[in-house]
N, C-alpha and C positions, 0 to 999 in steps of 0.2 A: 515229425516233428517236435511235436510236444512233450517229449520225454527226453530232447535234447538237454536240459538244464541237469535234468534227474544224471543222465551219462555222465554229463559235462562233470559233475561232482563226485562220481563214483570215480572216475577216470582221475582225476586232482586226487582223490585220496590213496590210489595204488601207487601214483607218483609217491606221493610223497612216503607210503612206507615202503617204495622200491629205494626212492634215493638217504632216507633213515640209518636203515640198513647197507647200504652201501657206504655212508659215512660213518656210518660208527664200527666195518668192518676194517674200509681202506684206513679209517682214522687208528684204530688198534691194531693191525701190521706196520703203517706208519710210526706211529710211536715205540713199537716194538725195535724198530731197526732202528730207530735215529737213537737210541739211550742205548741201547746193545753195543754198537757199531762206531759210535761215537769218545772222540778224543777230548770232546772240551762237553760239561755237564751244560752252559749254556744256550751254544748253539740247541739241540733240539728238544730244551725248553719252549726258546724262543716260538720254534718252528712248531710245535704242536700246537702253544696257546692262539698261536696265527690260524691254525689249517681247522681249531676247536673253534676261533670267534667265525670264519668264516662259512665253515658248515649250520654255525646257530644260526647266520643270519637269513641266508638260503633257505634253510628249512623253517626258520621264524616265517619269513613272506610266505612259503609256499604252503604254510599249513595254516596261515591267515588268507592265503587266497580262497583256500579247501573250505575254510568256516563260511566264506562269504560268498558262495553260492548253491 
């Protein structure tokens, strides 16, 4: 059990990397479709800003948690 903090730290770093890649991939795909198929330019911009903000907050908190372990 003495390796549990090390393994937990590794698991958190892997989760952070996976969440970052997923967030980036989904963000690019969503932004492309929002801007490409939208008739109003303001709505996809606001949606992209909200998505980016929420992703940034979640990834930052996960990064801080990974650093604390």
